Structures are given as C-alpha cells and as structure tokens.
N, C-alpha and C positions, 0 to 999 in steps of 0.2 A: 504493500500500500504506500501511497504518497501522503505524508502528513505535514500540514503547515501549522506551526505554533506561533501565535501572534499576541502582541500587547500594544495598545495605544498609550504612549507616554504622554505626560502632561506637557513636557517641553522636550525639544531635541537634546538638550544638554543632559537629560536623565537617561541612563542606560538601564532599563528594567531588568531585574534578575529573574523574575518568574518564568518567562518562556525558556530560558536556558536551564533552569532547574528541571522543567518538564522534559526537555531534550535529554538531559543527563539521566533522568529516570528511565526514559525509553531505551536508551543505549545499554543500561545496566540490567533492566528487569524484563525487557520484552523477549518472548520466546523466539521471535523471528526479527531479524534486523531490517526494519522498514526504512524507506527513504524519508527522512524527516528534516525539515529546515525551519529556521526562525525568520519571520518577516515582521519588522517593527515599523511603526509610524508614530505620528503624534496626533493629538486631538485637534490640532490647528491645521492639519493637512486636508487635502481634498479626499473625502471619504469614498466618493464614487470612483475616483481614479485608483485609490488603493484597493477597492473591491475588485476592479478590473485586473489589477496586477495579480491578485490572489487567484482570480478566475483563470487567468492565462496559464497559471501553473497546473490547473486541473487536479486539485487535491482530492483524495478520497475522504480525508478527514481534515476539518479545520477546527482548531482549538484556540480559544481566547481567554486570557486572564482578565478578570473584571474587577474594577475598583470604582469608588464613587466619582472619580474625576473622568473616567472614560466609558462608563456603562452606556450612556446615551449614544455616543458615537460608535461604540462597539456594536450595538444593536442595529444601527444604521448600516454599517458595513456588512453585517451578517445577513440582513434582509436583501441587500443588493447582490451579494454573492449567491444566495439561494435562488434568486430570480434568474440568474445567468448560468448557474452550474449546479447540478444535483450532487451535493456532497453531504456528508454527515457533519453537523456542527455541534460542538460540545463546549459549554462554558464552565469556567471554574473561577475561584477567587472569592474574596470576602463579600463582594457586592451581590453575589448570587448564592453563596453557600448557605445562607440562612433564609432564603425564600425560593427554594428550588421549585416547589409546586406552583407558586405564583408565576414564576418565569415560564414554565412549560404551559401553563394555562393561558397566559397572555400572548405568547409569541410562538406561533405554530411553525416558524422557520427555525427555531431552536430545537434540536433533537434530544440532547442530553444535558444534564447539569451534574457536575462532580463537586463533592465537598471533601474536606479533609486534606491530607498532605499529598500533593499532586505527584511527587516523585515516585510514589507507590501506586496511587489510585489510577493515574493516567495510563501507565503501562498495563495495569490490571484490566482496565477498560479495553485497551487495544487488543490484548490477548484474548478477550472474551467478546469482542464486538459482534461476532457471528455465532456466539454460543450462549453460555449461561450468564446473562446479565445480572441475575439475582445474586451472583457471587462477588460482584464488583463492589468493593468498599466505597461507601459514600455516593453511589450512583443513584440519580433520579431519572426515571424514564417513563414513557407511555407504553401501555400494553392493554390491548382490547378495550380501549376507551377509558382506562383507568391510569392514574399516575402513581407509580410505585417508587418508594425510596428505600434504599438499602442502608443500614446503619454503617457509620464510619468505624474503621479500626484504629487502634492506637499503635503508634510506632515508637520504639526506643532507640533505634539505630541512628547513626549519622547519615544523612542523605548523601548521595553522590555529589561530587563537586560540579558546579555548573560551568567552571572555567575551562572550556575547550578551546581549540584553535579558532573555531568560527566566532566564538565570543570575542576573543581579543582582536580578530580582524574587523569585527563590526563596532568595536568600542570607540575608536576614533578620538581618544582623549576626553571623552565625556565623563561626567560624574558616574562613579560605579559603586556598587553595593556589595557588602559581605554580611553573611548571616552566620553567627557562631553559636547561637542558642535559639530555642523555640519555646514560646510561652512567656508568661510574666508572673512574678510573685504577687502582683496586685490584682484586685478584682474591681477596678473602677467601673462604675455603672454606665459610663458613656463609651467604653472601649471594648474591643473584641479580643484583644491579646490575652486577657486573663481567662477567656473561656476554655482554654486548654486545661485539661485535668491536672497537668503538672508542667513544671519548667524543666527542660532538659538541655544539656550542653553537648555540642558536637566535639568530635575528637580534636584535642588541642594541637597535636602535631600537624594534623591536616590544616587546621586554621592557620598555623604559622606559615606553612608552605603557600597557602592561598594569599596571605598578606604580602609575601614577597613577590608572588606572580603579579598581583594587582599593582604593587608599588612601581614596577618597571614597565607597566603597560602603556604609559603615556598619559594616564589620567593625573589630574592634580588633586582630586578629592576622592577619598575612599570612605563611604558612609557605612557604619555598622548599623544594621537594622534591628539588632537586639533591643527589645523594648526597655529593658533596665540592665544596661551593660554591667553595672557594679553590683548586681544582685548576689553574685558569688565573688567575695572580696579577693580571695587568693588567686582565682582564675583571672579576674580583671587585672590584678597587679602583674601577673605573669605576662599577659598580652601587652600591657603598657610598657613593661620593662623590655620585652622583646623588641617593640617598636623603637624605644629609646636607644637601646644598645646597637641597633642596626641602622639608625638614622644617620644619613651622610655616608653610609657604606653600601649595604645591599638595598637600602631604601633611599632613593634620591631626596635631596633636601627640599625640593619644591612640592613634595606630596604632603597633604594634610589629611588626618584621620578624624572623622566625625563620630562622636558617641552620644547616645541618649542615656542620661543617668538620673537616678533619684538623688537629689542633693542632700537630703537630710540623713541618709545612711552612709555617706562617704566616711571612710575610716582614715585615721591619721596616716596609715601606711600608704594608702592610695594618694592622699594629698602630697606626701613626700615625693612620690614618683612623679606626679604631675608638675610639681614645682621644678623638677630637674629637666623637664621636657624642653627641647629646643624651641625657640620662638617660631610659631606658625605650624608646628607639627601636629597640633591637636586643636579640635573645636569641641566644645561641650554644649549640649542642649539639655536644659533642665526644666522639666514640666512641673510648674508649681500649681497650676490650675487656679488656686485661690490662697490667700493668707488667712482666711476665715476657717478655723479648725472645725467648727460645727458644720459648715458647708461641706468640708472634706469628709467628715464622718458620714454625712447623709449619702454621699456618692461612693462610699466604701473605700476611701483613700485615706489611710492613716498617715499623717505627716507631722513631724515635730518642726513647726514653723520657725521657732527660735534657732534650732540647730541648722535649719535650711538657710536662714539669713546669714548666720555665722559662716557657714561653709562657702556660700556664694561670695561673700566679702573676701574670704581667704583666697579663693581661686582667682578673683580679680586682682588681688594684691601681687600675685606672681607676675602679672603683666607679660605672659608668654603665650596666651591662648585666647581665642575668640569664645566668649561666653554668651549663650543665647538662652533667654528664659521666657517661659510661656504662661500666659493667663488665659482663662476661658470665661467668656461672658455668657450668662444664661444658665448657670448651674442652679440646681434646686436649692432654694432657701437663701440665695444671694440676691438682695435687692440692690438698687443703684448706690445707696450709701455704702453698703458693704463692699461692692465692687470698686467704688471710688477709693476706699481705704486700701484694698488689695493693690490697686493700680499704683497709688502713691508710694506704698511700701516697695513694690517691685521697681518703680522708677528710681527711687532713692538709692538703690543698690548700684546704679550706673553700669549695668551690664552692657555689652556691646550691641545687643539686640533685645528689645522687650516686645514680644509678639502678643498682640491682642487678637485672640481667636474667638470664634463663636461656636457654641455647642452644636454638634451635628448628631442627629438621631439615626444612628446606623442600624440597619437590619441586623438582628441578633444581639444587639446591646440591651442590657437590662433597662436602660432608660426608655427605650422604644417599646419594650415588651411589657413593662410594668407602669402603665400610664397613671394608675391611682397613686402610686408612691412618687412618681416623677411627672406631674402634670405639666404639659406645655403644648403650644401650637408650633408647628414647623412646616416647612415647605414640602410639598409632595414630590418635588423634583430633586434629583441629586444636586448638591450634597446634603439635602435634608436638613437645612440649617434652621435653627430656632427663629421664630418670628415674635413670640411673646410667651410669658408664663405668669403665674400668679405674683411673682416678685419683680418682674421687669415687663413694662408695657411695650407695645409695638413701637411707640414713639421713642421710648428710651433705647430700644435696640437700634433704631435708625440713627439716633444721635451717636451711639457708640460706633456705628459703622463709619460715620464721618470722622470721629475721633481717631479711629484706626488708620484712616488715610493720612491724617495730619501727623500721627505718630510715625508712620513709615517715612514720610517725606521730611519731617523735621529732625527726628531723632535716629531712627534705624538706618537712614541713609548716611548718617554721620555728618550731615551738611550744616546743621545749625546748633552745634553744641555750645559754643560761647554764648550765643543768644539765649538759649534755653537756660543755661546756668545763671545768666544775668536776670532773667525773668523770675526764675524760681528761687535762687539763693539771695540775690540782692533786693529784689522787689517783693518777693514773698508770694508770688502767684502760684497756686497749687498746680502741679504738673497736669493733673486730670483736667482742671479747668482750662489750662492753656490749649490742650488738644481738642477738648470738646468745643470750646468757643471758636477757636480759629478753624477747626474742621468744619463747623457750621458756616463760617464765613466763606471759605473757598468751595465747600460743598462738592468735593470730589472733582472739581474742574482740573483738567489736564493743562498745564502751562509750563513754559520754559523756566529754568531755575532762576533766572534774573527777574522774571515777572512774579514768581512765587515770593522771592525776597522782597520785592517792592510791596506786595500785598501784606507781608508779615510786618514790615515797617509801618505801613499805613494803619494796620489794625491795632498795634500795641503802642504807637507813639504818643497817644493821649493818656496812657496809663503809667508812663515812666519818663525819665530824662531822654528826650529825643536824640540828643547828640551821642549819649552813651549807647543807646540802642542802635543808632546808625553805625557807630564804630564796631560794635559787636557783629552786626550783620556783614559788614565789609570784611572783617577778619574771617568770618565763616566762609564767605564766598571764595576768598583767596585760598583757604584750606581745602575747598571742595574740588576745584578743577583748575587746570593750568590754562584753560581757554574760556573761563567764565567771563561774562560781560557784566560790569558793575552798572546797575540802573542809574540813570541821570539823577534821580531823587536822592541817591546816596553819595553822589560826588560833591566835593567842595573844592574851591580854589585854594590850594595850599602851596605857598612859595617854597617851603622847605622840601617839598616832595622831590623835585628834580635833582637837587643836590644829594639828597639821601639815596635816591635811586641810583644815581651815577656812582656813588661811593660803594654801595653794596654789590652792584653788578660787576664793577671793575676789581674790587678787592676781596670779595667773599665768593660769589658764584654768579655766573651769568644767568642762571635760571631763577634767581630770586625775584620775588615781587614784594612790594612793601605797602604799608598804609601808615599814615601819621595819626596817632591817637592823642588828641589834645586833652581830653578829659583825664587821661592817665599820665600825660607828659612822656609818652613812649613812642617808639617806632616798632611796628610789627612787621616781621619778615617771614616769608614762606619760601622754601626751596623746592621747586617743582621737579628738580633733578633727582630727588631722593624718593624712595618708595613710600607708599602710604602706610599708616599705622593700623592697629587692630580695629579702629573705628572707621576704617576706609577713608581716611583723610590725611592730607599732608600736615606734617608737624609745623606748628608756628613757634616763633621765638620773639621775645620782647627785649628791647634795648631802651635804656634811659636816654631821652633827648639831651638832657643836661650833660651826660657823660660823653656824648658823641659830637656836641656842637663844635668843639675845638678841632675835631678831626676833619670835618667837611664844612 
C-alpha cells in the first residue's frame, strides 16, 4: 500500500513531530513494509492545491494529525481529497481523540479515527485494515450503520525515534521538537496531558543521542514537548548537564533548548545547573496560570505561589536564559480583580515574556466535560476559546483581548521597556491599567512602530512629564531597531546633538546612534553593531553630559 502521513503546521517555521512518529511506528511495527511518506503544509497555504498534491500521489491511505489550530483546514483538505480520489482517510491526534463518534457522525468522508499512542495504534490499524478491526487499539469505525470504538491500550515502552533521514532532509533549519516523556504529574482541569494514567520516561541514552542529532541538524531551536520537564529532578538534571557539558563541542553554540517547567518545584540542584548554562543555551517556559491559590485549587493545580515567585526571580537573576511565563484569563473562580492582581504580580517579576492567554475548552478536558463545576460560555469553533463565565463578563474578556495586544507590542516585543518602567515605577500607573487603557485606545489597529510610538506618547503625555516621556520613548525606539524612524512629534532641535554624534561615531563605533536627555542631563547611546539582548533589544548606555562637555 501507499500511505501518506500529513500534518498542517501553524507556521512554516514549526516542524511537526507527529507525522514522523507515525512513520517510525510503521517502519518498526508493520508486518509488511509499505511505501509511506510524510507530506507537510501549513494552515496558511492553499488547501485545494495541497489536496491536489496528495491526490496526485494516489495514496491508498491518508492519515492526518489533528490539533485545535489545524482541524478546520485538515477537514477541508480531507473533503477535497475524497472528492478527487477514493482512499481511506484516518484521523488521529488530540483534537479528534476525545470525540471520535462525533467526527464519524458529522463527516462521512472520514473513514476512521484513532486514539491513543499512534506509534503503536497506527501500524496496528494498517496491519488489520482488511481484517479484524475490532482488535485495533483505540480505533473508531463504522460497521453496519453503527459506530464502534475499541478501547485504547496502555504502553510502557519507549516509542521508536522519529528522527530518520527524511526528517532531517525536510527540517530545513526550522524549529524542531523532542519528546523525552509522556504524560504529566498534574491533572489541570483545562489540559489533556494529565489524562494519561501515568507519567513515563523514555530511554535516557536514546534521548541523549537524539539531542545530539537535532543539535547538528541546522535548527536553532530544539523544543522539549514534555509537559513538566522537571517532574523527575534527577533525570532533568542529567539532561541539562549533558547539554551543558556538550555545548560548544558536539552541540553548536547557536542552538537553544526550550523547556516547559513547573516553577515552584524547581530544586536547588537544578537551579545550580541552570545558573552555569551558557548564555542563550536555554529558554524556560513557566505556566503559572494564576497567582490566586484558591483558583488553582479549583482547577486541580496545586502551586506554592511564594516558592514560584522566588524561583522565577532567581532564574532571572542568572541573566543567561530567556524566561517566558504564562497567565490564563477565564479560569473558574477568577474575577477581573483577581486576574488584575495575578497580572500585576506576574508583570512585576520582569520576565522576558509575560503571555496573557485565554482559557480554551478542549475536547476531553475536565472543564469541557464537567460544565456544572466549571460553568462558562465558549466558542463552538476551534480553538474553543472562552467568551464569558460567571466571574468574567463578555465585555471584560474583550477588554483583556485588547490588553493582550498592547502587552505583546509594548512589553513582549521588548520595544518599550524604558517607557513602561517610567510609567509604572516613577509615575505609579498599574501595569494592568496601562495595557488595558492603551489597548482600548489602539484597539488592535495594525500600525508601523513609529506610529505606535506616536500614539503611546499622545495617550500618556497628559498623565506625566511630557519631556521625560518623550525621552523614554526615543530611547526605546533606538533600542528596538537600527532602521526605526523617530516620529516628528518626538524630535527636538538640539544643538549638542551633532557634536555628540560626531564624537561617538568617530571615537567609539560607527554604528552608534544617540539621543540627548535633558531631563537627566545625559547622553544615551545604542550600538546597533552588537547583538540584541534577552529582551530582543539593543543595549543602551548612558553618559553624563557634564563629564563629556570638555571632550567635544
């Protein structure tokens, strides 16, 4: 048989792991070696053209991995393929694994749905495709007008490695993924990872070999998909130590490893290893969800928030890795005031990214299945995002959406950090209020950086010292880009500028740009010839005007 395994990625830069896991399973567990290939695309591509490419291959079986970000487009492709070519279409992945009967009832062009671990269930399906379907783990299928589901099996082995020659040929330098464990120690009501009956870890020596393969593949980012990387302390420490000891040797210095961790359970031994990591070798993503421990208790997430805050501060003090922290709006029991408090605490930590996410009611998650305990309204369309609940109104959700946009453009982009520090620390405006109020002002409008800066100045200039605000924004713009245009409203006629500019470009570096800061009696310089920092901005430096006056 000819088998095509496919997945629609959210962006080209992401190299999905799932189709290659299925291919590895076929090659290891199929009784007969079939001709199987992986065909990838993105949700932003032309679905009909992609469907035609699949059709031109004339597959006997077409398999798709389904997620909330690609299910709509995946169904579009499957329908188009079925209209042009008579092949068996089977879907798997978290977006269909918990609504198998619903999928087969609604979409007659889908023939089968597979649940469970595809490395085993998919070859089991192929082996029995013309035989005993009732023996296939996790298979849902139609028979004599009925829909039949076979229970899933549990596996304890390490699945076969997905990293074949074809994988590396297709990678092309994109972000790649590695899985070293399956399951999660937590049972968060909004998540699917904890539905596994147990957390199991893959063979550690195989993991190390795969790390080295990925490190020299041309990618610059290797993301661990383990839901709680530091759940097993000794194992996490061994992997981190392995990366540290091989970094700059068998692991190129430009490769960064991304881990999702639980911040409150970090041990001193892990912190000591992380402190020794080379700059840029590691990124950490820490899901806080909320700083309201009662809210966390309701959603089955036990967290020591004091320990969490302490550990995040410690990680940031190392100044050698990008720290990304997450909040979720719409959790059961968290009203606007509680979320405001969580946001302000999260912001005060000054992580490199503070993500404001919104609750998604995933199929199979306890929050979706237990509406009495977790009442809320949400969109019928993927990604099933919350629209309101008894604690947050629809208008408040919309306001937070606008705040999210402002947060991304002002803070997470790294573009306006001086300005934000001025508004929050010197003026005392709450971070939450800054993003909510300014987000409502710009209301998601897409505009050039210089126009956005002009709007920022206009909005806050009546709330503080205009000249100080102007200078902060100018400094931020210089740190953001080597080609940024300063808006006319932020420019002043400064006689000292030309002399200072001539001095710094001739005696320090030709790539330097400067600004004169009269409110601080300083000259601000930025060297665009040097790399950006962990906040994705060029480093600025301040000089006293009085100390330099005699020089130029």
